[in-house]
C-alpha positions as CSV (number, residue, x, y, z in Angstrom):
1,M,-53.5,4.3,-19.9
2,I,-50.0,3.5,-21.1
3,T,-48.1,0.9,-19.3
4,N,-44.3,0.5,-19.3
5,E,-44.3,-2.9,-17.6
6,P,-42.6,-4.8,-20.5
7,D,-39.8,-2.1,-20.8
8,G,-39.6,-2.0,-16.9
9,Q,-39.2,-5.8,-16.8
10,A,-36.5,-5.6,-19.7
11,S,-34.6,-3.0,-17.6
12,V,-34.7,-5.1,-14.4
13,E,-33.3,-8.1,-16.4
14,E,-30.7,-6.0,-18.0
15,F,-29.7,-4.6,-14.5
16,K,-29.4,-8.1,-13.3
17,A,-27.3,-9.1,-16.0
18,V,-24.9,-6.1,-15.6
19,E,-24.8,-6.9,-11.8
20,F,-24.0,-10.6,-12.7
21,V,-21.1,-9.7,-14.9
22,R,-19.8,-7.4,-12.3
23,Q,-19.9,-10.0,-9.7
24,L,-17.8,-12.2,-12.0
25,E,-15.4,-9.6,-12.6
26,A,-15.2,-8.8,-8.7
27,E,-14.5,-12.5,-8.2
28,A,-11.9,-12.6,-10.8
29,F,-10.4,-9.5,-9.2
30,A,-10.4,-11.2,-5.8
31,R,-8.7,-14.2,-7.0
32,Q,-6.0,-12.2,-8.6
33,I,-5.4,-10.2,-5.5
34,L,-5.5,-13.0,-3.1
35,N,-2.8,-14.8,-5.3
36,P,-0.1,-12.3,-5.8
37,L,3.1,-13.1,-7.5
38,C,5.9,-11.9,-4.9
39,V,9.3,-10.8,-5.7
40,R,11.8,-13.4,-4.7
41,L,14.9,-11.9,-3.1
42,T,17.9,-13.8,-1.7
43,R,17.7,-12.4,1.9
44,R,16.8,-15.2,4.2
45,V,16.0,-15.0,8.0
46,S,16.0,-18.0,10.4
47,V,13.3,-18.8,12.6
48,A,15.9,-18.3,15.5
49,A,15.0,-14.7,15.2
50,A,11.4,-15.3,16.3
51,R,12.4,-17.4,19.2
52,S,15.2,-15.2,20.4
53,P,15.8,-14.8,24.2
54,G,13.6,-12.4,26.0
55,R,11.0,-12.1,23.2
56,G,9.3,-15.5,23.3
57,M,7.7,-16.8,20.1
58,R,6.6,-13.9,17.9
59,T,4.8,-13.7,14.5
60,L,7.3,-13.5,11.8
61,T,6.0,-12.3,8.4
62,Y,7.8,-11.6,5.1
63,V,6.3,-8.7,3.1
64,D,7.3,-7.4,-0.2
65,F,7.5,-3.6,-0.9
66,E,8.7,-1.7,-3.7
67,S,12.0,-1.2,-1.9
68,G,12.4,-5.1,-1.5
69,R,11.5,-7.7,1.1
70,F,11.2,-7.2,4.8
71,A,11.1,-9.8,7.6
72,I,9.2,-8.3,10.4
73,L,8.6,-9.6,14.0
74,G,5.4,-8.9,15.7
75,V,2.0,-7.6,14.4
76,L,2.4,-3.9,15.2
77,P,5.6,-3.4,13.5
78,L,4.1,-5.0,10.3
79,V,1.0,-2.9,10.5
80,A,3.1,0.3,10.9
81,A,5.3,-0.7,7.9
82,V,2.3,-1.6,5.5
83,L,0.6,1.9,6.5
84,A,3.8,3.7,5.7
85,E,4.4,2.1,2.3
86,W,1.0,3.3,1.3
87,E,1.1,7.0,2.6
88,D,1.5,8.9,-0.6
89,D,3.6,11.5,1.0
90,V,6.3,9.1,2.3
91,D,9.2,9.2,0.0
92,T,11.0,6.3,1.9
93,H,10.6,4.2,4.9
94,Y,12.9,1.6,6.5
95,F,13.8,0.2,10.1
96,G,16.4,2.1,12.0
97,P,19.1,1.1,14.3
98,E,17.9,-1.4,16.9
99,D,18.1,-0.3,20.6
100,Q,21.3,-2.1,21.9
101,V,19.7,-3.0,25.2
102,F,16.8,-5.1,23.5
103,R,19.3,-6.7,20.9
104,S,18.7,-10.4,21.3
105,S,19.9,-12.0,18.0
106,A,22.9,-11.7,15.7
107,P,22.9,-8.9,13.1
108,D,23.0,-11.3,10.4
109,D,19.9,-13.2,11.5
110,Q,17.9,-10.3,12.4
111,A,14.2,-9.7,11.5
112,Y,12.9,-6.2,12.2
113,G,10.5,-5.6,15.1
114,S,9.5,-3.4,18.0
115,A,13.1,-2.7,18.9
116,S,13.8,-0.9,15.8
117,P,12.3,2.4,15.1
118,L,10.3,2.8,11.7
119,V,11.9,5.7,10.0
120,K,9.7,7.6,7.7
121,K,11.2,10.3,5.3
122,Y,8.4,12.5,3.8
123,R,8.6,14.2,0.4
124,S,8.5,17.4,2.2
125,G,11.9,16.7,3.9
126,R,10.0,15.8,7.1
127,I,11.6,12.8,9.0
128,V,9.7,10.8,11.8
129,W,10.9,7.8,14.0
130,Q,8.0,5.8,14.8
131,V,8.4,3.3,17.8
132,C,6.1,0.3,17.9
133,A,4.6,-1.1,21.2
134,D,5.4,-4.9,21.6
135,D,2.4,-7.0,20.7
136,D,1.5,-7.9,24.2
137,D,1.9,-4.3,25.7
138,L,-0.1,-1.3,25.2
139,E,2.9,1.0,25.4
140,P,6.6,0.4,24.9
141,T,8.8,0.2,28.2
142,K,9.6,3.7,29.2
143,P,13.4,3.3,29.1
144,R,13.2,2.2,25.6
145,V,11.0,5.1,24.5
146,L,13.3,7.6,26.2
147,R,16.4,6.2,24.5
148,L,14.9,6.3,21.1
149,R,13.2,9.5,21.7
150,R,16.5,11.0,22.6
151,L,18.3,9.3,19.6
152,A,15.5,10.6,17.2
153,E,16.0,14.2,18.4
154,E,20.0,13.7,17.9
155,N,19.1,12.7,14.3
156,G,16.8,15.8,13.7
157,A,13.8,13.8,13.5
158,E,10.3,13.8,15.0
159,F,9.2,11.0,17.4
160,S,5.9,9.2,17.5
161,L,4.5,6.0,19.2
162,F,2.4,3.3,17.4
163,N,0.4,1.0,19.5
164,S,-2.9,-0.9,19.4
165,N,-4.9,2.3,19.8
166,S,-3.1,3.5,16.6
167,F,-3.9,0.6,14.8
168,R,-7.6,0.7,15.7
169,S,-7.7,4.3,14.5
170,K,-6.5,3.1,11.0
171,K,-7.9,-0.4,10.6
172,Q,-9.6,0.1,7.5
173,R,-6.7,2.0,5.9
174,F,-4.5,-0.8,6.8
175,W,-6.7,-3.4,5.2
176,N,-6.9,-1.3,2.0
177,S,-3.1,-0.9,2.2
178,V,-2.6,-4.7,2.2
179,L,-5.1,-5.0,-0.8
180,L,-3.2,-2.3,-2.8
181,N,0.1,-3.9,-1.8
182,N,-1.0,-7.3,-3.1
183,M,-2.2,-5.7,-6.3
184,S,1.2,-3.8,-6.8
185,Q,3.1,-7.2,-6.1
186,A,0.9,-9.1,-8.6
187,A,2.8,-7.2,-11.3
188,P,6.2,-6.3,-9.7
189,T,8.3,-3.8,-11.3
190,G,11.8,-5.2,-12.6
191,R,9.9,-8.2,-14.1
192,F,7.5,-6.9,-16.6
193,N,7.1,-4.2,-19.1
194,F,4.4,-1.6,-18.2
195,Y,4.7,0.9,-20.8
196,P,1.5,0.0,-22.7
197,E,-0.7,0.1,-19.6
198,E,1.0,3.3,-18.2
199,S,0.6,5.1,-21.5
200,A,-3.0,4.0,-22.0
201,I,-4.0,5.0,-18.5
202,R,-2.4,8.5,-18.9
203,R,-4.2,9.0,-22.2
204,Y,-7.6,7.8,-20.9
205,C,-7.1,10.0,-17.7
206,A,-6.5,13.1,-19.9
207,E,-10.0,13.0,-21.2
208,S,-11.6,11.4,-18.0
209,P,-9.8,12.4,-14.9
210,R,-12.4,10.8,-12.8
211,T,-12.5,7.1,-13.2
212,C,-12.3,3.8,-11.3
213,L,-10.4,0.5,-11.5
214,L,-13.3,-1.3,-13.4
215,E,-13.0,1.4,-16.3
216,L,-9.2,1.1,-16.5
217,Q,-9.4,-2.6,-16.7
218,E,-11.7,-2.4,-19.7
219,L,-9.2,-0.6,-21.7
220,P,-8.6,-2.6,-24.9
221,N,-5.4,-4.6,-25.5
222,L,-4.2,-4.4,-21.9
223,D,-3.2,-7.0,-19.2
224,V,-5.7,-6.7,-16.4
225,G,-3.1,-7.8,-13.8
226,K,-0.5,-5.1,-15.0
227,V,-3.3,-2.6,-15.1
228,Q,-4.0,-3.3,-11.3
229,G,-0.3,-3.0,-10.4
230,V,0.1,0.2,-12.3
231,V,-3.0,1.7,-10.8
232,A,-1.9,0.6,-7.3
233,R,1.5,2.3,-7.6
234,M,-0.1,5.4,-9.2
235,I,-2.1,5.7,-5.9
236,R,0.9,5.1,-3.7
237,T,2.9,8.0,-5.5
238,G,-0.2,10.4,-5.5
239,R,-1.0,10.2,-9.3
240,F,-4.3,8.7,-8.3
241,K,-6.1,10.0,-5.4
242,V,-9.1,8.1,-4.0
243,A,-11.8,10.6,-4.1
244,G,-14.0,11.4,-1.0
245,R,-14.0,13.6,1.9
246,G,-11.2,13.3,4.6
247,D,-9.3,10.1,4.1
248,P,-11.4,7.7,1.9
249,L,-9.3,4.7,2.3
250,N,-9.8,5.1,6.1
251,Q,-13.6,5.0,5.7
252,K,-14.6,2.1,3.3
253,G,-13.1,-0.9,1.5
254,F,-11.3,-0.4,-1.8
255,S,-13.2,-2.0,-4.7
256,L,-13.4,-2.0,-8.5
257,V,-15.8,0.9,-8.5
258,T,-13.9,3.2,-5.9
259,P,-13.8,6.6,-7.5
260,L,-10.4,7.7,-8.5
261,E,-9.2,11.2,-9.4
262,W,-6.2,11.6,-11.8
263,H,-3.5,14.0,-10.4
264,G,-0.6,12.8,-12.7
265,G,-0.5,16.0,-15.0
266,N,-1.5,16.4,-18.5
267,V,-0.4,14.0,-21.2
268,S,1.5,15.3,-24.4
269,H,-0.1,13.7,-27.3
270,A,2.3,15.3,-29.9
271,L,5.7,16.8,-30.1
272,H,5.7,20.4,-30.6
273,L,8.7,22.2,-32.2
274,V,9.5,25.7,-31.4
275,K,11.9,27.9,-33.5
276,S,14.8,29.3,-31.3
277,S,15.3,33.1,-31.4
């Protein structure tokens, strides 16, 4: 009888070694993401915005997106904005005009919150005004809903509500969006040269359209932090799609081995000259 115990034992040890290396890489990945380099802009918002009359003390959060830094009052407006940033079919998003009835601080000292609708402009031309509930209410007050719905219709936009139930249905996608946003801000545009990383990723994906972040990080002579930032932004713009049925980012956490599919088009490896007629 032939036994394969030595080879089997070697395979187990090799597997453990590979898993140990991946664990170290994952820990390094986590440290990189949890300590992002944020873009520092000049806009400042006083804490008075969070203590404005009629609102009580609310959570005031600063968050960096590709379009700049936002100061956001309340949890639900923050969640809605982060989700909008990482919808790959949303072209731009911003907080629209505030409901004058609910204005409670000066315009120069205003953080965005539930009184301002989140305006989402899609690449298809569709425009949605999304009104967020106050953190302590399941639904926005009816008069405010009616006013903003009417204002959205006057601007040719669709209207939607975002409340705690909306968050629960997209909880996993929100946490994935936070992770991807940190990845992109760890290597922000405008501060670094990303040409080597972008070119290498495009060349690699021309031959291997199905990949993962772990493989892309192992490409030679590239900065890991920049690779993470480039991959995150490529996911945001739709050049990379997270593989899976339905909405994969709403089903499980994004990781180093999450499968990615390249949708960024073919890469031209050489210049072809064609004679004119």
